[in-house]
DOVO-699870 format. One line per 3 residues: number of its first residue (from 0); for each residue x, y, z of C-alpha. Coordinates in Angstrom, 1 decimal. Layout:
<atoms>
NUM = X Y Z ~ ...
</atoms>
This chain:
<atoms>
0 = 183.0 228.5 152.6 ~ 184.4 225.5 151.1 ~ 182.7 223.4 153.7
3 = 179.3 224.9 153.0 ~ 179.6 224.4 149.3 ~ 180.5 220.8 150.0
6 = 177.5 220.3 152.2 ~ 175.3 221.9 149.6 ~ 176.7 219.6 147.0
9 = 176.1 216.6 149.3 ~ 172.6 217.8 150.0 ~ 171.9 218.3 146.3
12 = 173.3 214.8 145.6 ~ 171.1 213.3 148.3 ~ 168.0 215.1 146.9
15 = 168.9 213.9 143.4 ~ 169.4 210.3 144.7 ~ 166.1 210.4 146.5
18 = 164.4 211.8 143.4 ~ 165.9 209.2 141.3 ~ 164.8 206.5 143.8
21 = 161.3 207.8 143.7 ~ 161.3 207.9 140.0 ~ 162.7 204.4 139.8
24 = 160.1 203.1 142.4 ~ 157.3 204.7 140.5 ~ 158.6 203.1 137.3
27 = 158.8 199.7 139.0 ~ 155.3 200.0 140.4 ~ 153.9 201.0 137.0
30 = 155.7 198.1 135.4 ~ 154.4 195.7 138.0 ~ 150.9 197.0 137.7
33 = 151.1 196.4 133.9 ~ 152.4 192.9 134.6 ~ 149.6 192.1 137.0
36 = 147.0 193.5 134.6 ~ 148.5 191.2 131.8 ~ 148.4 188.2 134.2
39 = 144.8 189.1 135.1 ~ 143.9 189.3 131.4 ~ 145.6 186.0 130.8
42 = 143.8 184.3 133.7 ~ 140.5 185.7 132.4 ~ 141.3 184.5 128.9
45 = 142.3 181.0 130.1 ~ 139.1 180.8 132.2 ~ 137.1 181.8 129.2
48 = 138.9 179.2 127.0 ~ 138.4 176.5 129.7 ~ 134.7 177.4 130.0
51 = 134.4 177.2 126.2 ~ 136.1 173.8 126.3 ~ 133.8 172.5 129.0
54 = 130.8 173.9 127.2 ~ 131.9 172.1 123.9 ~ 132.5 168.8 125.8
57 = 129.1 169.1 127.5 ~ 127.5 169.7 124.1 ~ 129.3 166.8 122.5
60 = 128.3 164.5 125.4 ~ 124.7 165.6 125.1 ~ 124.8 165.0 121.3
63 = 126.4 161.6 121.8 ~ 123.7 160.6 124.4 ~ 121.0 161.9 122.1
66 = 122.5 159.9 119.2 ~ 122.6 156.7 121.3 ~ 119.1 157.3 122.5
69 = 118.0 157.9 118.9 ~ 119.7 154.7 117.7 ~ 118.2 152.6 120.5
72 = 114.8 154.1 119.6 ~ 115.2 153.4 115.9 ~ 116.4 149.8 116.6
75 = 113.4 149.1 118.9 ~ 111.1 150.8 116.3 ~ 112.5 148.6 113.6
78 = 112.0 145.5 115.7 ~ 108.4 146.4 116.4 ~ 107.9 147.2 112.7
81 = 109.2 143.8 111.7 ~ 106.9 142.1 114.3 ~ 103.9 144.1 112.9
84 = 104.9 143.3 109.3 ~ 105.1 139.5 110.2 ~ 101.8 139.7 111.9
87 = 100.3 141.6 108.9 ~ 101.7 138.9 106.5 ~ 100.2 136.1 108.6
90 = 96.8 137.9 108.7 ~ 96.8 138.5 105.0 ~ 97.7 134.9 104.3
93 = 94.8 133.8 106.6 ~ 92.5 136.2 104.8 ~ 93.5 134.8 101.4
96 = 93.0 131.2 102.7 ~ 89.6 132.1 104.1 ~ 88.6 133.8 100.8
99 = 89.7 130.7 98.8 ~ 87.8 128.4 101.2 ~ 84.8 130.7 100.9
102 = 84.8 130.6 97.1 ~ 85.2 126.8 97.2 ~ 82.3 126.5 99.6
105 = 80.2 128.7 97.4 ~ 81.0 126.6 94.3 ~ 80.3 123.4 96.2
108 = 77.0 124.8 97.5 ~ 75.8 125.7 94.1 ~ 76.8 122.4 92.7
111 = 75.1 120.6 95.5 ~ 71.9 122.6 95.0 ~ 71.9 121.7 91.3
114 = 72.4 118.0 92.2 ~ 69.6 118.2 94.7 ~ 67.2 119.5 92.1
117 = 68.3 116.8 89.6 ~ 67.9 114.1 92.3 ~ 64.5 115.4 93.4
120 = 63.4 115.2 89.8 ~ 64.7 111.7 89.4 ~ 63.1 110.7 92.7
123 = 59.8 111.9 91.4 ~ 60.1 109.9 88.2 ~ 61.3 106.8 90.1
126 = 58.4 107.1 92.5 ~ 55.9 107.2 89.6 ~ 57.6 104.2 88.0
129 = 57.6 102.3 91.3 ~ 53.9 102.9 91.8 ~ 53.2 101.6 88.3
132 = 55.4 98.6 88.8 ~ 53.9 97.9 92.3 ~ 50.5 97.9 90.8
135 = 51.5 95.4 88.1 ~ 53.3 93.2 90.8 ~ 50.3 93.3 93.0
138 = 48.1 92.1 90.2 ~ 50.5 89.3 89.3 ~ 50.9 88.3 92.9
141 = 47.1 87.9 93.3 ~ 46.9 85.7 90.2 ~ 49.9 83.6 91.4
144 = 48.5 83.2 94.9 ~ 45.1 82.1 93.5 ~ 46.7 79.5 91.2
147 = 49.3 78.1 93.6 ~ 47.3 78.1 96.8 ~ 50.2 79.6 98.9
150 = 51.0 83.2 99.8 ~ 53.7 85.3 98.1 ~ 55.7 85.5 101.4
153 = 55.8 81.8 101.8 ~ 56.8 81.2 98.2 ~ 59.5 83.9 98.4
156 = 61.0 82.4 101.5 ~ 61.1 78.9 100.0 ~ 62.6 80.1 96.8
159 = 65.2 82.3 98.5 ~ 66.2 79.6 100.9 ~ 66.6 77.0 98.1
162 = 68.6 79.4 95.9 ~ 70.8 80.6 98.8 ~ 71.7 77.1 99.9
165 = 72.4 75.9 96.3 ~ 74.4 79.1 95.4 ~ 76.5 79.0 98.6
168 = 77.4 75.3 98.0 ~ 78.2 75.8 94.4 ~ 80.1 79.0 95.1
171 = 82.1 77.4 97.8 ~ 83.0 74.4 95.6 ~ 83.9 76.8 92.7
174 = 86.0 79.1 94.9 ~ 87.9 76.1 96.4 ~ 88.6 74.7 92.9
177 = 89.8 78.0 91.5 ~ 92.0 78.7 94.5 ~ 93.5 75.3 94.4
180 = 94.3 75.5 90.7 ~ 95.7 79.1 91.0 ~ 97.7 78.2 94.1
183 = 99.3 75.2 92.3 ~ 100.4 77.3 89.3 ~ 101.1 80.7 90.9
186 = 102.0 80.3 94.6 ~ 105.4 78.8 94.0 ~ 106.4 81.4 91.4
189 = 105.1 84.3 93.5 ~ 107.0 83.1 96.6 ~ 110.2 82.8 94.5
192 = 109.9 86.3 93.1 ~ 109.1 87.9 96.5 ~ 111.9 85.9 98.3
195 = 114.4 86.9 95.6 ~ 113.3 90.6 95.9 ~ 113.8 90.5 99.7
198 = 117.1 88.6 99.4 ~ 118.6 91.0 96.8 ~ 117.5 94.1 98.7
201 = 118.9 93.7 102.2 ~ 118.7 97.3 103.3 ~ 119.2 98.2 107.0
204 = 116.6 100.2 108.7 ~ 117.0 102.6 111.6 ~ 113.8 104.0 113.0
207 = 113.8 107.8 112.7 ~ 111.3 110.2 114.1 ~ 111.0 113.9 114.2
210 = 112.6 115.3 117.4 ~ 110.2 117.7 119.2 ~ 112.2 118.1 122.4
213 = 115.3 120.4 122.6 ~ 117.6 119.8 125.6 ~ 118.9 122.9 127.5
216 = 122.2 123.2 129.3 ~ 120.4 124.7 132.4 ~ 117.1 126.0 133.7
219 = 118.3 129.7 133.3 ~ 118.2 129.2 129.5 ~ 114.4 129.1 129.6
222 = 114.3 132.7 130.8 ~ 116.7 133.8 128.0 ~ 114.6 132.0 125.4
225 = 111.5 133.7 126.7 ~ 113.2 137.1 126.7 ~ 112.1 140.4 128.1
228 = 108.3 140.5 128.1 ~ 108.3 137.4 125.9 ~ 109.8 139.1 122.8
231 = 112.3 136.3 122.1 ~ 109.7 133.5 122.2 ~ 107.4 135.5 120.0
234 = 110.1 136.1 117.5 ~ 110.9 132.4 117.4 ~ 107.3 131.4 116.8
237 = 106.7 134.2 114.3 ~ 109.9 133.3 112.3 ~ 109.4 129.5 112.3
240 = 105.6 129.0 112.4 ~ 106.1 126.5 115.3 ~ 104.7 126.8 118.8
243 = 107.3 126.8 121.5 ~ 106.1 125.2 124.8 ~ 108.1 125.9 127.9
246 = 106.7 124.0 130.9 ~ 108.0 122.3 134.1 ~ 110.0 119.7 132.1
249 = 113.6 120.0 133.5 ~ 116.1 121.4 131.1 ~ 114.0 120.9 128.0
252 = 111.5 122.8 125.7 ~ 109.0 121.3 123.4 ~ 108.4 122.2 119.8
255 = 104.8 121.7 118.5 ~ 103.8 122.0 114.8 ~ 102.0 120.0 112.1
258 = 104.7 120.7 109.5 ~ 107.8 118.5 109.9 ~ 110.1 120.8 107.9
261 = 109.2 123.8 110.0 ~ 109.7 121.7 113.1 ~ 113.2 120.8 112.0
264 = 114.0 124.4 111.1 ~ 112.9 125.5 114.6 ~ 114.8 122.7 116.3
267 = 118.1 123.4 114.5 ~ 117.7 127.2 115.0 ~ 117.0 126.9 118.7
270 = 120.0 124.6 119.2 ~ 122.2 127.1 117.4 ~ 120.9 130.0 119.4
273 = 121.5 128.1 122.7 ~ 125.1 127.2 121.7 ~ 125.8 130.8 120.5
276 = 124.3 132.4 123.6 ~ 123.1 135.6 121.8 ~ 119.4 135.4 121.9
279 = 117.5 138.4 120.7 ~ 114.9 139.0 117.9 ~ 117.4 140.3 115.3
282 = 119.7 137.3 115.9 ~ 116.8 134.9 115.9 ~ 115.6 136.1 112.5
285 = 119.1 135.9 111.2 ~ 119.6 132.3 112.4 ~ 116.2 131.1 111.2
288 = 116.8 132.6 107.8 ~ 120.2 130.8 107.5 ~ 118.7 127.5 108.8
291 = 115.8 127.8 106.3 ~ 118.3 128.1 103.4 ~ 120.3 125.1 104.8
294 = 117.2 122.9 105.2 ~ 116.1 123.8 101.7 ~ 119.5 122.7 100.3
297 = 119.3 119.6 102.4 ~ 115.8 118.8 101.0 ~ 116.9 119.3 97.4
300 = 120.1 117.2 97.9 ~ 118.2 114.4 99.7 ~ 115.7 114.2 96.8
303 = 118.4 114.2 94.2 ~ 120.4 111.6 96.2 ~ 117.3 109.3 96.5
306 = 116.6 109.6 92.7 ~ 120.3 108.9 92.0 ~ 120.4 105.9 94.4
309 = 117.5 104.1 92.6 ~ 118.6 105.1 89.1 ~ 115.6 107.3 88.3
312 = 116.3 110.4 86.1 ~ 114.5 113.3 84.5 ~ 112.2 114.0 87.5
315 = 110.8 117.5 87.6 ~ 112.7 119.7 90.1 ~ 109.6 120.4 92.1
318 = 109.0 116.7 92.5 ~ 112.6 116.3 93.6 ~ 111.9 118.9 96.3
321 = 108.8 117.1 97.5 ~ 110.7 113.9 97.5 ~ 113.4 115.5 99.7
324 = 110.7 116.6 102.2 ~ 109.9 113.0 102.9 ~ 113.2 112.9 104.8
327 = 111.5 114.7 107.7 ~ 108.2 112.7 107.4 ~ 107.6 109.5 109.3
330 = 104.8 106.9 109.2 ~ 104.5 104.5 112.1 ~ 108.0 105.7 113.1
333 = 109.3 104.6 109.6 ~ 111.2 107.2 107.6 ~ 109.1 107.8 104.5
336 = 112.1 108.6 102.2 ~ 113.9 105.4 103.2 ~ 110.7 103.5 102.8
339 = 110.3 105.0 99.2 ~ 113.8 103.8 98.4 ~ 113.0 100.3 99.5
342 = 109.8 100.2 97.6 ~ 111.6 101.4 94.4 ~ 114.3 98.7 94.7
345 = 111.7 96.0 95.4 ~ 109.6 97.1 92.5 ~ 112.6 97.0 90.2
348 = 113.7 93.6 91.3 ~ 110.2 92.0 90.9 ~ 109.7 93.8 87.5
351 = 113.0 92.4 86.2 ~ 112.0 88.9 87.2 ~ 108.6 89.3 85.4
354 = 110.2 90.8 82.3 ~ 108.7 94.2 82.7 ~ 110.2 97.7 82.4
357 = 112.5 97.9 85.5 ~ 113.0 101.7 85.3 ~ 109.3 102.4 85.2
360 = 108.8 100.1 88.2 ~ 111.5 101.9 90.2 ~ 110.1 105.3 89.2
363 = 106.6 104.3 90.4 ~ 108.0 102.8 93.6 ~ 110.1 105.9 94.4
366 = 107.2 108.3 93.9 ~ 104.3 106.2 95.4 ~ 104.3 108.2 98.7
369 = 105.1 111.6 97.2 ~ 101.7 112.8 98.5 ~ 102.8 112.5 102.1
372 = 105.1 115.6 101.5 ~ 102.0 117.9 101.4 ~ 99.1 115.7 102.9
375 = 99.2 118.0 106.0 ~ 98.4 121.0 103.7 ~ 95.6 119.4 101.6
378 = 92.5 117.3 102.2 ~ 92.2 113.7 100.9 ~ 94.3 110.5 101.0
381 = 97.9 110.8 100.3 ~ 97.7 108.4 97.3 ~ 95.2 110.7 95.5
384 = 97.3 113.8 96.4 ~ 100.4 112.1 95.1 ~ 98.8 111.1 91.9
387 = 97.6 114.7 91.3 ~ 101.1 116.0 91.9 ~ 102.7 113.4 89.5
390 = 100.1 114.2 86.8 ~ 100.7 118.0 87.2 ~ 104.5 117.6 86.8
393 = 104.3 115.5 83.6 ~ 104.6 111.9 84.9 ~ 103.4 109.1 82.5
396 = 99.8 107.8 83.1 ~ 100.9 104.3 84.2 ~ 103.1 106.0 86.9
399 = 100.2 108.2 88.0 ~ 97.8 105.2 88.2 ~ 100.3 103.1 90.2
402 = 100.6 106.0 92.8 ~ 96.8 106.4 93.0 ~ 96.1 102.7 93.4
405 = 98.9 101.6 95.8 ~ 96.4 101.7 98.7 ~ 93.4 100.5 96.6
408 = 91.7 103.9 96.7 ~ 91.0 103.0 93.1 ~ 91.2 99.5 91.5
411 = 94.5 98.4 90.1 ~ 94.3 98.2 86.3 ~ 97.8 97.0 85.3
414 = 100.6 94.9 86.7 ~ 102.7 97.9 87.6 ~ 100.1 99.1 90.2
417 = 100.0 95.6 91.7 ~ 103.8 95.5 92.0 ~ 103.8 98.9 93.8
420 = 101.1 97.5 96.2 ~ 103.2 94.4 96.9 ~ 106.5 96.3 97.4
423 = 104.8 98.8 99.7 ~ 103.4 95.9 101.8 ~ 106.9 94.2 101.9
426 = 108.7 97.4 103.0 ~ 106.1 98.3 105.6 ~ 105.1 94.9 107.0
429 = 108.5 93.4 107.7 ~ 109.4 93.0 111.4 ~ 111.0 96.1 112.8
432 = 110.1 98.4 110.0 ~ 107.3 100.2 111.8 ~ 106.3 100.9 115.3
435 = 102.9 101.5 116.9 ~ 101.7 102.3 120.4 ~ 100.9 99.5 122.8
438 = 97.3 100.7 123.2 ~ 96.8 100.7 119.5 ~ 98.3 97.3 119.1
441 = 96.2 95.7 121.8 ~ 93.1 97.4 120.5 ~ 93.7 96.1 117.0
444 = 94.1 92.5 118.3 ~ 90.8 92.8 120.2 ~ 89.0 94.2 117.1
447 = 90.3 91.3 115.0 ~ 88.9 88.7 117.4 ~ 85.6 90.6 117.8
450 = 85.1 90.7 114.0 ~ 85.6 87.0 113.7 ~ 83.2 86.4 116.6
453 = 80.3 88.1 114.7 ~ 80.1 85.3 112.1 ~ 77.8 82.3 112.7
456 = 79.5 79.1 113.5 ~ 82.7 80.6 114.9 ~ 83.7 78.9 118.2
459 = 86.9 80.6 119.0 ~ 89.2 83.2 117.5 ~ 92.8 84.0 118.3
462 = 94.9 86.9 116.9 ~ 98.5 85.5 116.7 ~ 101.8 86.4 115.1
465 = 101.6 90.0 116.5 ~ 98.4 90.5 114.7 ~ 99.6 89.2 111.3
468 = 97.4 86.1 111.5 ~ 93.9 85.5 112.7 ~ 93.2 81.8 113.5
471 = 89.6 80.8 113.8 ~ 88.1 77.5 115.0 ~ 84.5 76.8 113.8
474 = 81.9 74.3 114.9 ~ 82.0 71.3 112.7 ~ 78.3 70.6 112.9
477 = 77.3 74.1 111.8 ~ 80.0 74.9 109.1 ~ 80.8 72.5 106.3
480 = 84.1 72.1 104.5 ~ 82.8 74.0 101.6 ~ 81.5 76.8 103.8
483 = 85.0 77.3 105.4 ~ 86.4 78.8 102.1 ~ 83.6 81.4 102.0
486 = 83.8 82.1 105.7 ~ 87.5 82.9 105.5 ~ 86.9 85.2 102.5
489 = 84.0 87.0 104.2 ~ 86.0 87.6 107.4 ~ 89.0 88.9 105.4
492 = 86.7 91.3 103.5 ~ 85.2 92.6 106.7 ~ 88.6 93.2 108.3
495 = 89.7 95.2 105.2 ~ 86.5 97.3 105.4 ~ 86.6 98.1 109.1
498 = 90.2 98.1 110.3 ~ 93.3 100.1 109.5 ~ 96.6 98.1 109.8
501 = 100.1 98.0 108.2 ~ 100.9 95.1 105.8 ~ 98.5 92.2 105.6
504 = 96.6 89.8 107.9 ~ 96.3 86.1 107.2 ~ 92.9 84.6 108.0
507 = 93.0 80.9 108.8 ~ 89.8 79.0 109.4 ~ 90.1 75.5 111.1
510 = 87.3 72.9 111.0 ~ 87.8 69.4 112.5 ~ 85.6 66.5 113.4
513 = 86.5 64.4 116.5 ~ 85.2 61.0 117.3 ~ 85.9 59.8 120.9
516 = 85.2 56.4 122.2 ~ 86.4 54.4 125.3 ~ 87.5 50.8 125.3
519 = 86.5 49.1 128.6
</atoms>
């Protein structure tokens, strides 16, 4: 009985343990199931968060790419807009110039038509008077022919021949006498003044000329200057107004333009772009703008320095600027600003020796070639253009006249104009001051000899002293001693009228008589 109850108790205990085990296992499975569900939820949540992150990153990358593409598009659009604006400005300027030229042509045409009507009326009146006069002359001629017994043509030829011979002889004697007297009194004084002026102004001269060739470090630089589809070279030409020529010349490009200041701006800008290495339209415009400002400052400073060097003050600022532009202007390879300084010093020295106003002389000498600063923009000789500029900016009438007359475009009316002419010739004609091409030089010598050969009685003609002197040998039996004076003057006048040359040319006519006999 006791054994049975023990077994029952053991069985009950086993059943209770099994039940507890089952309960514990069910609890553990439920807990694990909840844990797995939470892990699954966490994995899904993390996946969603990661997906959201990837989505946001993709959106940001897309926005960044879109922003970059938009910025690139705006930059290119801005570049094209600038190019179009520059083209539009150039077109508008050309249209304004064409309108101005058209108005000027219309005014000139109306003025010419009025003058033609006036001339036609005057021609009619002159023709009527000529007919009346011819009738009177015919009547008088018939009476004279009947009284004298010779024709009018024969009488005219006899009278003309007699008067011409007598006049030439008397004129030659008078010219020779006047020249001899003037030479005795003035030649020595003039030589002393000129020699003193040259001696006191001993300025060195270094030939300057506008550089139109820019050297490149290598051939690859040409492609970078041209740019993609030629946009760099177009930007350079549009910004500077100078043509850029890229040909087969090794490691060099050529700048072509009529304006020396623009050419200098283009040269400096291109050299800076090459040294910098960043060549694109925006950089080109930036560099050209900076160089333009620098060149403007240099022009103003050069004009002020030139006026200060020669002691001339109170010049209008615009004239100072035009004067500074002459630094980039050359004439026969002679720098025009340096030439103007020399002329100013020489004028001052000669004026001081003659007892004239030295400051006025220097002022006229410094400004005598001011027209060359804009003669490529206006029509007419630079002396006339310079006189108009000086008059416009308040220069005194004697200064304006000296500028206008320094190349004898108008006759010299006072001693100041003559001094400017002499100083201009001294500065330009001295050896080494100017250069000219060999072909031009040879052609000028040939033209000198041809002009001398067109006169009657000339046996031989030689251009010597590098074209500064023309020596002529005449036939002694055809040309007399008195005729030699007139012949030299006539040849000099013809040279002045037909040739263009720096300085002056001395015409020497030689006549000699030789008597040869042999003693046997």
